[in-house]
C-alpha positions, -999 to 999 in steps of 0.1 A, spaced: 541 573 -549 535 578 -512 555 561 -488 521 537 -479 517 533 -515 555 517 -515 546 498 -486 518 480 -503 538 478 -533 567 458 -513 541 436 -496 526 423 -528 556 420 -544 567 395 -516 533 378 -519 538 371 -555 573 358 -547 561 335 -518 530 320 -541 559 316 -572 578 294 -546 552 270 -535 552 243 -558 590 240 -548 580 243 -508 551 212 -515 582 194 -528 606 199 -498 575 191 -471 570 160 -493 606 147 -488 603 159 -449 572 133 -451 592 105 -469 623 107 -445 601 109 -412 583 81 -427 617 65 -432 628 68 -398 597 57 -382 591 23 -400 630 17 -408 627 14 -448 612 35 -477 579 38 -478 556 18 -507 525 13 -517 503 6 -489 534 0 -466 528 20 -444 497 36 -453 504 72 -450 472 81 -431 481 56 -403 516 69 -395 504 97 -375 518 128 -396 485 143 -402 495 178 -404 521 168 -436 492 144 -452 471 174 -449 492 199 -465 503 175 -492 467 162 -503 451 197 -504 486 217 -510 488 201 -546 454 214 -558 453 245 -541 491 255 -552 478 248 -589 448 270 -580 466 299 -565 493 298 -591 467 303 -620 455 332 -601 487 346 -597 494 343 -632 466 360 -642 468 391 -619 505 393 -632 492 394 -668 462 420 -660 490 436 -639 513 439 -671 486 451 -697 471 476 -672 501 493 -663 522 487 -693 549 474 -674 564 441 -683 584 435 -649 556 409 -637 564 387 -668 597 373 -646 570 366 -621 550 348 -644 579 326 -657 591 319 -626 557 303 -610 554 286 -643 590 271 -640 583 259 -604 546 245 -614 566 229 -642 592 215 -619 564 202 -593 544 188 -621 570 165 -640 582 157 -600 546 142 -594 542 129 -629 574 110 -634 573 97 -598 608 79 -600 606 61 -568 569 53 -565 563 73 -542 531 94 -552 513 58 -559 524 57 -520 511 89 -509 476 88 -528 466 54 -525 
């Protein structure tokens, strides 16, 4: 393996790890929005009070609205590419990346689905 191939392999590996952790990054951004809203209005956000589109945090809202679906699509492709890599090269190291992608997406799914604080109702109203 040449130096250039090793460099490309390292970059691809880092991109795969970043993709694996995107769902957790989404949760962090969500809580940053909630805390900023709390500091701005003086109480925890609840359904339609305040409307998340009207509080002036456009970048957060954009990332949260479209990021949720984008992350799931990218994760599906990541799993497929890791499976293809594992089968083609008969190397099962990508399996731990697949398990990490699945675990992080499961955490995000449960966070959104269980919605203990009814904050998803507030965000997506």
